[in-house]
mmJSON file of the N, C-alpha and C atoms, coordinates in Angstrom:
{"data_MODEL":{"atom_site":{
"group_PDB":["ATOM","ATOM","ATOM","ATOM","ATOM","ATOM","ATOM","ATOM","ATOM","ATOM","ATOM","ATOM","ATOM","ATOM","ATOM","ATOM","ATOM","ATOM","ATOM","ATOM","ATOM","ATOM","ATOM","ATOM","ATOM","ATOM","ATOM","ATOM","ATOM","ATOM","ATOM","ATOM","ATOM","ATOM","ATOM","ATOM","ATOM","ATOM","ATOM","ATOM","ATOM","ATOM","ATOM","ATOM","ATOM","ATOM","ATOM","ATOM","ATOM","ATOM","ATOM","ATOM","ATOM","ATOM","ATOM","ATOM","ATOM","ATOM","ATOM","ATOM","ATOM","ATOM","ATOM","ATOM","ATOM","ATOM","ATOM","ATOM","ATOM","ATOM","ATOM","ATOM","ATOM","ATOM","ATOM","ATOM","ATOM","ATOM","ATOM","ATOM","ATOM","ATOM","ATOM","ATOM","ATOM","ATOM","ATOM","ATOM","ATOM","ATOM","ATOM","ATOM","ATOM","ATOM","ATOM","ATOM","ATOM","ATOM","ATOM","ATOM","ATOM","ATOM","ATOM","ATOM","ATOM","ATOM","ATOM","ATOM","ATOM","ATOM","ATOM","ATOM","ATOM","ATOM","ATOM","ATOM","ATOM","ATOM","ATOM","ATOM","ATOM","ATOM","ATOM","ATOM","ATOM","ATOM","ATOM","ATOM","ATOM","ATOM","ATOM","ATOM","ATOM","ATOM","ATOM","ATOM","ATOM","ATOM","ATOM","ATOM","ATOM","ATOM","ATOM","ATOM","ATOM","ATOM","ATOM","ATOM","ATOM","ATOM","ATOM","ATOM","ATOM","ATOM","ATOM","ATOM","ATOM","ATOM","ATOM","ATOM","ATOM","ATOM","ATOM","ATOM","ATOM","ATOM","ATOM","ATOM","ATOM","ATOM","ATOM","ATOM","ATOM","ATOM","ATOM","ATOM","ATOM","ATOM","ATOM","ATOM","ATOM","ATOM","ATOM","ATOM","ATOM","ATOM","ATOM","ATOM","ATOM","ATOM","ATOM","ATOM","ATOM","ATOM","ATOM","ATOM","ATOM","ATOM","ATOM","ATOM","ATOM"],
"id":[1,2,3,4,5,6,7,8,9,10,11,12,13,14,15,16,17,18,19,20,21,22,23,24,25,26,27,28,29,30,31,32,33,34,35,36,37,38,39,40,41,42,43,44,45,46,47,48,49,50,51,52,53,54,55,56,57,58,59,60,61,62,63,64,65,66,67,68,69,70,71,72,73,74,75,76,77,78,79,80,81,82,83,84,85,86,87,88,89,90,91,92,93,94,95,96,97,98,99,100,101,102,103,104,105,106,107,108,109,110,111,112,113,114,115,116,117,118,119,120,121,122,123,124,125,126,127,128,129,130,131,132,133,134,135,136,137,138,139,140,141,142,143,144,145,146,147,148,149,150,151,152,153,154,155,156,157,158,159,160,161,162,163,164,165,166,167,168,169,170,171,172,173,174,175,176,177,178,179,180,181,182,183,184,185,186,187,188,189,190,191,192,193,194,195,196,197,198,199,200,201],
"type_symbol":["N","C","C","N","C","C","N","C","C","N","C","C","N","C","C","N","C","C","N","C","C","N","C","C","N","C","C","N","C","C","N","C","C","N","C","C","N","C","C","N","C","C","N","C","C","N","C","C","N","C","C","N","C","C","N","C","C","N","C","C","N","C","C","N","C","C","N","C","C","N","C","C","N","C","C","N","C","C","N","C","C","N","C","C","N","C","C","N","C","C","N","C","C","N","C","C","N","C","C","N","C","C","N","C","C","N","C","C","N","C","C","N","C","C","N","C","C","N","C","C","N","C","C","N","C","C","N","C","C","N","C","C","N","C","C","N","C","C","N","C","C","N","C","C","N","C","C","N","C","C","N","C","C","N","C","C","N","C","C","N","C","C","N","C","C","N","C","C","N","C","C","N","C","C","N","C","C","N","C","C","N","C","C","N","C","C","N","C","C","N","C","C","N","C","C","N","C","C","N","C","C"],
"label_atom_id":["N","CA","C","N","CA","C","N","CA","C","N","CA","C","N","CA","C","N","CA","C","N","CA","C","N","CA","C","N","CA","C","N","CA","C","N","CA","C","N","CA","C","N","CA","C","N","CA","C","N","CA","C","N","CA","C","N","CA","C","N","CA","C","N","CA","C","N","CA","C","N","CA","C","N","CA","C","N","CA","C","N","CA","C","N","CA","C","N","CA","C","N","CA","C","N","CA","C","N","CA","C","N","CA","C","N","CA","C","N","CA","C","N","CA","C","N","CA","C","N","CA","C","N","CA","C","N","CA","C","N","CA","C","N","CA","C","N","CA","C","N","CA","C","N","CA","C","N","CA","C","N","CA","C","N","CA","C","N","CA","C","N","CA","C","N","CA","C","N","CA","C","N","CA","C","N","CA","C","N","CA","C","N","CA","C","N","CA","C","N","CA","C","N","CA","C","N","CA","C","N","CA","C","N","CA","C","N","CA","C","N","CA","C","N","CA","C","N","CA","C","N","CA","C","N","CA","C","N","CA","C","N","CA","C"],
"label_alt_id":[null,null,null,null,null,null,null,null,null,null,null,null,null,null,null,null,null,null,null,null,null,null,null,null,null,null,null,null,null,null,null,null,null,null,null,null,null,null,null,null,null,null,null,null,null,null,null,null,null,null,null,null,null,null,null,null,null,null,null,null,null,null,null,null,null,null,null,null,null,null,null,null,null,null,null,null,null,null,null,null,null,null,null,null,null,null,null,null,null,null,null,null,null,null,null,null,null,null,null,null,null,null,null,null,null,null,null,null,null,null,null,null,null,null,null,null,null,null,null,null,null,null,null,null,null,null,null,null,null,null,null,null,null,null,null,null,null,null,null,null,null,null,null,null,null,null,null,null,null,null,null,null,null,null,null,null,null,null,null,null,null,null,null,null,null,null,null,null,null,null,null,null,null,null,null,null,null,null,null,null,null,null,null,null,null,null,null,null,null,null,null,null,null,null,null,null,null,null,null,null,null],
"label_comp_id":["UNK","UNK","UNK","UNK","UNK","UNK","UNK","UNK","UNK","UNK","UNK","UNK","UNK","UNK","UNK","UNK","UNK","UNK","UNK","UNK","UNK","UNK","UNK","UNK","UNK","UNK","UNK","UNK","UNK","UNK","UNK","UNK","UNK","UNK","UNK","UNK","UNK","UNK","UNK","UNK","UNK","UNK","UNK","UNK","UNK","UNK","UNK","UNK","UNK","UNK","UNK","UNK","UNK","UNK","UNK","UNK","UNK","UNK","UNK","UNK","UNK","UNK","UNK","UNK","UNK","UNK","UNK","UNK","UNK","UNK","UNK","UNK","UNK","UNK","UNK","UNK","UNK","UNK","UNK","UNK","UNK","UNK","UNK","UNK","UNK","UNK","UNK","UNK","UNK","UNK","UNK","UNK","UNK","UNK","UNK","UNK","UNK","UNK","UNK","UNK","UNK","UNK","UNK","UNK","UNK","UNK","UNK","UNK","UNK","UNK","UNK","UNK","UNK","UNK","UNK","UNK","UNK","UNK","UNK","UNK","UNK","UNK","UNK","UNK","UNK","UNK","UNK","UNK","UNK","UNK","UNK","UNK","UNK","UNK","UNK","UNK","UNK","UNK","UNK","UNK","UNK","UNK","UNK","UNK","UNK","UNK","UNK","UNK","UNK","UNK","UNK","UNK","UNK","UNK","UNK","UNK","UNK","UNK","UNK","UNK","UNK","UNK","UNK","UNK","UNK","UNK","UNK","UNK","UNK","UNK","UNK","UNK","UNK","UNK","UNK","UNK","UNK","UNK","UNK","UNK","UNK","UNK","UNK","UNK","UNK","UNK","UNK","UNK","UNK","UNK","UNK","UNK","UNK","UNK","UNK","UNK","UNK","UNK","UNK","UNK","UNK"],
"label_asym_id":["A","A","A","A","A","A","A","A","A","A","A","A","A","A","A","A","A","A","A","A","A","A","A","A","A","A","A","A","A","A","A","A","A","A","A","A","A","A","A","A","A","A","A","A","A","A","A","A","A","A","A","A","A","A","A","A","A","A","A","A","A","A","A","A","A","A","A","A","A","A","A","A","A","A","A","A","A","A","A","A","A","A","A","A","A","A","A","A","A","A","A","A","A","A","A","A","A","A","A","A","A","A","A","A","A","A","A","A","A","A","A","A","A","A","A","A","A","A","A","A","A","A","A","A","A","A","A","A","A","A","A","A","A","A","A","A","A","A","A","A","A","A","A","A","A","A","A","A","A","A","A","A","A","A","A","A","A","A","A","A","A","A","A","A","A","A","A","A","A","A","A","A","A","A","A","A","A","A","A","A","A","A","A","A","A","A","A","A","A","A","A","A","A","A","A","A","A","A","A","A","A"],
"label_entity_id":["1","1","1","1","1","1","1","1","1","1","1","1","1","1","1","1","1","1","1","1","1","1","1","1","1","1","1","1","1","1","1","1","1","1","1","1","1","1","1","1","1","1","1","1","1","1","1","1","1","1","1","1","1","1","1","1","1","1","1","1","1","1","1","1","1","1","1","1","1","1","1","1","1","1","1","1","1","1","1","1","1","1","1","1","1","1","1","1","1","1","1","1","1","1","1","1","1","1","1","1","1","1","1","1","1","1","1","1","1","1","1","1","1","1","1","1","1","1","1","1","1","1","1","1","1","1","1","1","1","1","1","1","1","1","1","1","1","1","1","1","1","1","1","1","1","1","1","1","1","1","1","1","1","1","1","1","1","1","1","1","1","1","1","1","1","1","1","1","1","1","1","1","1","1","1","1","1","1","1","1","1","1","1","1","1","1","1","1","1","1","1","1","1","1","1","1","1","1","1","1","1"],
"label_seq_id":[1,1,1,2,2,2,3,3,3,4,4,4,5,5,5,6,6,6,7,7,7,8,8,8,9,9,9,10,10,10,11,11,11,12,12,12,13,13,13,14,14,14,15,15,15,16,16,16,17,17,17,18,18,18,19,19,19,20,20,20,21,21,21,22,22,22,23,23,23,24,24,24,25,25,25,26,26,26,27,27,27,28,28,28,29,29,29,30,30,30,31,31,31,32,32,32,33,33,33,34,34,34,35,35,35,36,36,36,37,37,37,38,38,38,39,39,39,40,40,40,41,41,41,42,42,42,43,43,43,44,44,44,45,45,45,46,46,46,47,47,47,48,48,48,49,49,49,50,50,50,51,51,51,52,52,52,53,53,53,54,54,54,55,55,55,56,56,56,57,57,57,58,58,58,59,59,59,60,60,60,61,61,61,62,62,62,63,63,63,64,64,64,65,65,65,66,66,66,67,67,67],
"pdbx_PDB_ins_code":[null,null,null,null,null,null,null,null,null,null,null,null,null,null,null,null,null,null,null,null,null,null,null,null,null,null,null,null,null,null,null,null,null,null,null,null,null,null,null,null,null,null,null,null,null,null,null,null,null,null,null,null,null,null,null,null,null,null,null,null,null,null,null,null,null,null,null,null,null,null,null,null,null,null,null,null,null,null,null,null,null,null,null,null,null,null,null,null,null,null,null,null,null,null,null,null,null,null,null,null,null,null,null,null,null,null,null,null,null,null,null,null,null,null,null,null,null,null,null,null,null,null,null,null,null,null,null,null,null,null,null,null,null,null,null,null,null,null,null,null,null,null,null,null,null,null,null,null,null,null,null,null,null,null,null,null,null,null,null,null,null,null,null,null,null,null,null,null,null,null,null,null,null,null,null,null,null,null,null,null,null,null,null,null,null,null,null,null,null,null,null,null,null,null,null,null,null,null,null,null,null],
"Cartn_x":[32.085,32.31,32.663,33.562,34.005,32.853,31.872,30.865,29.888,29.655,28.784,29.156,30.469,30.99,30.898,31.251,31.314,29.83,28.924,27.618,27.134,27.364,26.995,27.655,28.798,29.63,28.896,28.684,27.927,26.614,25.853,24.551,24.657,25.56,25.869,26.318,27.042,27.541,26.215,25.49,24.284,23.336,23.229,22.315,22.815,24.135,24.641,24.563,24.836,24.682,23.315,22.266,20.958,20.521,21.053,20.772,21.39,22.544,23.189,22.359,21.854,21.019,19.813,19.205,17.93,18.236,19.278,19.584,19.795,20.41,20.655,19.174,18.381,17.032,16.324,16.37,15.731,16.279,17.54,18.079,17.672,17.63,17.075,15.692,14.839,13.457,13.156,14.028,13.845,14.292,15.283,15.723,14.555,14.038,12.821,11.618,11.448,10.189,10.523,11.783,11.968,11.915,12.223,12.197,10.746,9.911,8.55,7.864,8.376,7.711,8.173,9.4,9.901,9.162,8.771,8.041,6.535,5.952,4.643,4.572,5.641,5.672,5.98,6.805,7.036,5.747,4.998,3.712,2.777,2.574,1.715,2.155,3.45,3.853,3.509,3.731,3.451,1.892,1.178,-0.348,-0.88,-0.276,-0.844,-0.228,0.598,1.155,2.288,2.819,3.911,5.179,5.305,6.598,6.224,7.06,6.8,6.974,6.634,6.745,8.223,9.066,10.483,11.05,10.709,11.3,10.935,9.675,9.19,9.881,10.109,10.823,12.249,12.882,14.219,14.379,13.52,13.625,13.202,12.301,11.82,13.123,13.74,14.899,15.989,16.193,17.191,16.835,15.539,15.131,15.108,14.782,14.664,16.151,17.11,18.447,19.082,18.64,19.202,18.721,17.705,17.122,18.164],
"Cartn_y":[36.542,36.652,35.325,34.538,33.214,32.165,32.476,31.505,31.14,32.167,32.059,30.982,31.115,30.063,28.642,28.497,27.203,26.604,27.497,27.019,26.64,27.412,27.043,25.69,25.526,24.31,23.129,23.263,22.187,21.832,22.911,22.652,21.888,22.285,21.617,20.122,19.832,18.462,17.65,18.251,17.497,17.244,18.185,17.969,16.928,16.939,15.87,14.436,14.423,13.154,12.658,13.414,13.131,12.564,13.257,12.885,11.475,11.23,9.875,8.846,9.081,8.118,7.797,8.921,8.781,7.92,8.162,7.417,5.866,5.647,4.326,3.643,4.304,3.725,3.482,4.289,4.114,2.811,2.682,1.385,0.149,0.315,-0.833,-1.123,-0.189,-0.316,-0.96,-0.47,-1.043,-2.549,-2.85,-4.294,-5.049,-4.609,-5.408,-5.456,-4.4,-4.426,-5.436,-5.675,-6.606,-8.018,-8.212,-9.55,-9.944,-8.884,-9.013,-9.59,-8.822,-9.214,-10.615,-10.931,-12.281,-13.416,-13.06,-14.031,-14.191,-13.046,-12.993,-13.936,-13.759,-14.53,-15.997,-16.363,-17.71,-18.272,-17.581,-18.075,-18.351,-17.444,-17.73,-19.018,-19.237,-20.325,-21.679,-21.596,-22.725,-23.072,-22.053,-22.163,-22.735,-22.348,-22.862,-24.219,-24.869,-26.183,-26.217,-25.069,-24.926,-25.457,-25.335,-25.936,-26.737,-27.682,-28.62,-27.911,-28.625,-28.07,-28.023,-28.924,-28.907,-27.737,-27.54,-26.454,-25.099,-25.067,-23.779,-23.5,-24.466,-24.239,-23.848,-24.475,-24.145,-22.672,-22.364,-20.972,-19.962,-20.261,-19.275,-19.092,-20.086,-19.954,-19.06,-19.305,-18.423,-16.944,-16.703,-15.313,-14.705,-15.437,-14.809,-14.636,-15.539,-15.326,-14.126,-13.676,-12.371,-11.071,-11.241,-9.977,-9.533],
"Cartn_z":[27.357,25.97,25.357,26.124,25.65,25.83,26.546,26.906,25.731,24.905,23.819,22.83,22.382,21.478,22.08,23.349,24.099,24.116,24.354,24.4,23.059,22.117,20.741,20.265,20.62,20.239,20.956,22.31,23.052,22.4,22.013,21.472,19.981,19.345,18.035,18.305,19.306,19.679,19.989,20.96,21.35,20.183,19.325,18.17,17.344,16.987,16.103,16.868,18.101,18.765,18.695,18.844,18.744,17.373,16.363,14.968,14.784,15.247,15.115,15.824,16.938,17.715,16.809,16.395,15.593,14.324,13.715,12.442,12.851,13.946,14.357,14.573,15.22,15.568,14.234,13.301,11.987,11.383,11.392,10.786,11.512,12.803,13.583,13.285,13.2,12.96,11.617,10.698,9.184,9.321,9.999,10.217,10.831,11.809,12.506,11.477,10.815,9.885,8.717,8.285,7.185,7.708,9.005,9.659,9.869,10.149,10.484,9.113,8.058,6.649,6.237,6.602,6.237,7.01,8.244,9.101,8.544,8.15,7.468,6.22,5.46,4.259,4.644,5.507,5.935,6.565,7.399,7.941,6.809,5.883,4.716,3.922,3.814,3.035,3.88,5.116,5.922,5.994,6.116,6.161,4.978,3.771,2.554,2.21,3.007,2.8,1.889,1.598,0.581,1.151,2.497,3.179,4.304,4.625,5.806,7.149,8.163,9.552,9.931,9.537,9.745,9.06,7.763,7.042,7.583,8.068,8.69,9.976,10.805,12.092,11.868,10.912,10.507,9.976,9.085,8.496,9.577,10.447,11.419,12.433,12.698,13.596,12.964,11.719,11.022,11.009,10.691,10.683,12.1,13.121,14.532,15.001,14.574,15.019,14.519,13.373,12.694,13.381,14.245,14.956,15.948],
"occupancy":[1.0,1.0,1.0,1.0,1.0,1.0,1.0,1.0,1.0,1.0,1.0,1.0,1.0,1.0,1.0,1.0,1.0,1.0,1.0,1.0,1.0,1.0,1.0,1.0,1.0,1.0,1.0,1.0,1.0,1.0,1.0,1.0,1.0,1.0,1.0,1.0,1.0,1.0,1.0,1.0,1.0,1.0,1.0,1.0,1.0,1.0,1.0,1.0,1.0,1.0,1.0,1.0,1.0,1.0,1.0,1.0,1.0,1.0,1.0,1.0,1.0,1.0,1.0,1.0,1.0,1.0,1.0,1.0,1.0,1.0,1.0,1.0,1.0,1.0,1.0,1.0,1.0,1.0,1.0,1.0,1.0,1.0,1.0,1.0,1.0,1.0,1.0,1.0,1.0,1.0,1.0,1.0,1.0,1.0,1.0,1.0,1.0,1.0,1.0,1.0,1.0,1.0,1.0,1.0,1.0,1.0,1.0,1.0,1.0,1.0,1.0,1.0,1.0,1.0,1.0,1.0,1.0,1.0,1.0,1.0,1.0,1.0,1.0,1.0,1.0,1.0,1.0,1.0,1.0,1.0,1.0,1.0,1.0,1.0,1.0,1.0,1.0,1.0,1.0,1.0,1.0,1.0,1.0,1.0,1.0,1.0,1.0,1.0,1.0,1.0,1.0,1.0,1.0,1.0,1.0,1.0,1.0,1.0,1.0,1.0,1.0,1.0,1.0,1.0,1.0,1.0,1.0,1.0,1.0,1.0,1.0,1.0,1.0,1.0,1.0,1.0,1.0,1.0,1.0,1.0,1.0,1.0,1.0,1.0,1.0,1.0,1.0,1.0,1.0,1.0,1.0,1.0,1.0,1.0,1.0,1.0,1.0,1.0,1.0,1.0,1.0],
"B_iso_or_equiv":[0.0,0.0,0.0,0.0,0.0,0.0,0.0,0.0,0.0,0.0,0.0,0.0,0.0,0.0,0.0,0.0,0.0,0.0,0.0,0.0,0.0,0.0,0.0,0.0,0.0,0.0,0.0,0.0,0.0,0.0,0.0,0.0,0.0,0.0,0.0,0.0,0.0,0.0,0.0,0.0,0.0,0.0,0.0,0.0,0.0,0.0,0.0,0.0,0.0,0.0,0.0,0.0,0.0,0.0,0.0,0.0,0.0,0.0,0.0,0.0,0.0,0.0,0.0,0.0,0.0,0.0,0.0,0.0,0.0,0.0,0.0,0.0,0.0,0.0,0.0,0.0,0.0,0.0,0.0,0.0,0.0,0.0,0.0,0.0,0.0,0.0,0.0,0.0,0.0,0.0,0.0,0.0,0.0,0.0,0.0,0.0,0.0,0.0,0.0,0.0,0.0,0.0,0.0,0.0,0.0,0.0,0.0,0.0,0.0,0.0,0.0,0.0,0.0,0.0,0.0,0.0,0.0,0.0,0.0,0.0,0.0,0.0,0.0,0.0,0.0,0.0,0.0,0.0,0.0,0.0,0.0,0.0,0.0,0.0,0.0,0.0,0.0,0.0,0.0,0.0,0.0,0.0,0.0,0.0,0.0,0.0,0.0,0.0,0.0,0.0,0.0,0.0,0.0,0.0,0.0,0.0,0.0,0.0,0.0,0.0,0.0,0.0,0.0,0.0,0.0,0.0,0.0,0.0,0.0,0.0,0.0,0.0,0.0,0.0,0.0,0.0,0.0,0.0,0.0,0.0,0.0,0.0,0.0,0.0,0.0,0.0,0.0,0.0,0.0,0.0,0.0,0.0,0.0,0.0,0.0,0.0,0.0,0.0,0.0,0.0,0.0],
"pdbx_formal_charge":[null,null,null,null,null,null,null,null,null,null,null,null,null,null,null,null,null,null,null,null,null,null,null,null,null,null,null,null,null,null,null,null,null,null,null,null,null,null,null,null,null,null,null,null,null,null,null,null,null,null,null,null,null,null,null,null,null,null,null,null,null,null,null,null,null,null,null,null,null,null,null,null,null,null,null,null,null,null,null,null,null,null,null,null,null,null,null,null,null,null,null,null,null,null,null,null,null,null,null,null,null,null,null,null,null,null,null,null,null,null,null,null,null,null,null,null,null,null,null,null,null,null,null,null,null,null,null,null,null,null,null,null,null,null,null,null,null,null,null,null,null,null,null,null,null,null,null,null,null,null,null,null,null,null,null,null,null,null,null,null,null,null,null,null,null,null,null,null,null,null,null,null,null,null,null,null,null,null,null,null,null,null,null,null,null,null,null,null,null,null,null,null,null,null,null,null,null,null,null,null,null],
"auth_seq_id":[1,1,1,2,2,2,3,3,3,4,4,4,5,5,5,6,6,6,7,7,7,8,8,8,9,9,9,10,10,10,11,11,11,12,12,12,13,13,13,14,14,14,15,15,15,16,16,16,17,17,17,18,18,18,19,19,19,20,20,20,21,21,21,22,22,22,23,23,23,24,24,24,25,25,25,26,26,26,27,27,27,28,28,28,29,29,29,30,30,30,31,31,31,32,32,32,33,33,33,34,34,34,35,35,35,36,36,36,37,37,37,38,38,38,39,39,39,40,40,40,41,41,41,42,42,42,43,43,43,44,44,44,45,45,45,46,46,46,47,47,47,48,48,48,49,49,49,50,50,50,51,51,51,52,52,52,53,53,53,54,54,54,55,55,55,56,56,56,57,57,57,58,58,58,59,59,59,60,60,60,61,61,61,62,62,62,63,63,63,64,64,64,65,65,65,66,66,66,67,67,67],
"auth_comp_id":["UNK","UNK","UNK","UNK","UNK","UNK","UNK","UNK","UNK","UNK","UNK","UNK","UNK","UNK","UNK","UNK","UNK","UNK","UNK","UNK","UNK","UNK","UNK","UNK","UNK","UNK","UNK","UNK","UNK","UNK","UNK","UNK","UNK","UNK","UNK","UNK","UNK","UNK","UNK","UNK","UNK","UNK","UNK","UNK","UNK","UNK","UNK","UNK","UNK","UNK","UNK","UNK","UNK","UNK","UNK","UNK","UNK","UNK","UNK","UNK","UNK","UNK","UNK","UNK","UNK","UNK","UNK","UNK","UNK","UNK","UNK","UNK","UNK","UNK","UNK","UNK","UNK","UNK","UNK","UNK","UNK","UNK","UNK","UNK","UNK","UNK","UNK","UNK","UNK","UNK","UNK","UNK","UNK","UNK","UNK","UNK","UNK","UNK","UNK","UNK","UNK","UNK","UNK","UNK","UNK","UNK","UNK","UNK","UNK","UNK","UNK","UNK","UNK","UNK","UNK","UNK","UNK","UNK","UNK","UNK","UNK","UNK","UNK","UNK","UNK","UNK","UNK","UNK","UNK","UNK","UNK","UNK","UNK","UNK","UNK","UNK","UNK","UNK","UNK","UNK","UNK","UNK","UNK","UNK","UNK","UNK","UNK","UNK","UNK","UNK","UNK","UNK","UNK","UNK","UNK","UNK","UNK","UNK","UNK","UNK","UNK","UNK","UNK","UNK","UNK","UNK","UNK","UNK","UNK","UNK","UNK","UNK","UNK","UNK","UNK","UNK","UNK","UNK","UNK","UNK","UNK","UNK","UNK","UNK","UNK","UNK","UNK","UNK","UNK","UNK","UNK","UNK","UNK","UNK","UNK","UNK","UNK","UNK","UNK","UNK","UNK"],
"auth_asym_id":["A","A","A","A","A","A","A","A","A","A","A","A","A","A","A","A","A","A","A","A","A","A","A","A","A","A","A","A","A","A","A","A","A","A","A","A","A","A","A","A","A","A","A","A","A","A","A","A","A","A","A","A","A","A","A","A","A","A","A","A","A","A","A","A","A","A","A","A","A","A","A","A","A","A","A","A","A","A","A","A","A","A","A","A","A","A","A","A","A","A","A","A","A","A","A","A","A","A","A","A","A","A","A","A","A","A","A","A","A","A","A","A","A","A","A","A","A","A","A","A","A","A","A","A","A","A","A","A","A","A","A","A","A","A","A","A","A","A","A","A","A","A","A","A","A","A","A","A","A","A","A","A","A","A","A","A","A","A","A","A","A","A","A","A","A","A","A","A","A","A","A","A","A","A","A","A","A","A","A","A","A","A","A","A","A","A","A","A","A","A","A","A","A","A","A","A","A","A","A","A","A"],
"auth_atom_id":["N","CA","C","N","CA","C","N","CA","C","N","CA","C","N","CA","C","N","CA","C","N","CA","C","N","CA","C","N","CA","C","N","CA","C","N","CA","C","N","CA","C","N","CA","C","N","CA","C","N","CA","C","N","CA","C","N","CA","C","N","CA","C","N","CA","C","N","CA","C","N","CA","C","N","CA","C","N","CA","C","N","CA","C","N","CA","C","N","CA","C","N","CA","C","N","CA","C","N","CA","C","N","CA","C","N","CA","C","N","CA","C","N","CA","C","N","CA","C","N","CA","C","N","CA","C","N","CA","C","N","CA","C","N","CA","C","N","CA","C","N","CA","C","N","CA","C","N","CA","C","N","CA","C","N","CA","C","N","CA","C","N","CA","C","N","CA","C","N","CA","C","N","CA","C","N","CA","C","N","CA","C","N","CA","C","N","CA","C","N","CA","C","N","CA","C","N","CA","C","N","CA","C","N","CA","C","N","CA","C","N","CA","C","N","CA","C","N","CA","C","N","CA","C","N","CA","C","N","CA","C","N","CA","C"],
"pdbx_PDB_model_num":[1,1,1,1,1,1,1,1,1,1,1,1,1,1,1,1,1,1,1,1,1,1,1,1,1,1,1,1,1,1,1,1,1,1,1,1,1,1,1,1,1,1,1,1,1,1,1,1,1,1,1,1,1,1,1,1,1,1,1,1,1,1,1,1,1,1,1,1,1,1,1,1,1,1,1,1,1,1,1,1,1,1,1,1,1,1,1,1,1,1,1,1,1,1,1,1,1,1,1,1,1,1,1,1,1,1,1,1,1,1,1,1,1,1,1,1,1,1,1,1,1,1,1,1,1,1,1,1,1,1,1,1,1,1,1,1,1,1,1,1,1,1,1,1,1,1,1,1,1,1,1,1,1,1,1,1,1,1,1,1,1,1,1,1,1,1,1,1,1,1,1,1,1,1,1,1,1,1,1,1,1,1,1,1,1,1,1,1,1,1,1,1,1,1,1,1,1,1,1,1,1]
}}}
């Protein structure tokens, strides 16, 4: 009789733990996507000659250090 509430509690705990992990992964993937977009923009600016190679390398390092 006492086993059913314990099992339900354990299942709830596992469910909430998995939800927490999933939300952390979504946050991480959003962060990676934004860095990827920043690198795309930086690459376009460098390719068009808008920024110098020094500035490109400097900004690229800053973006990659934030990952």
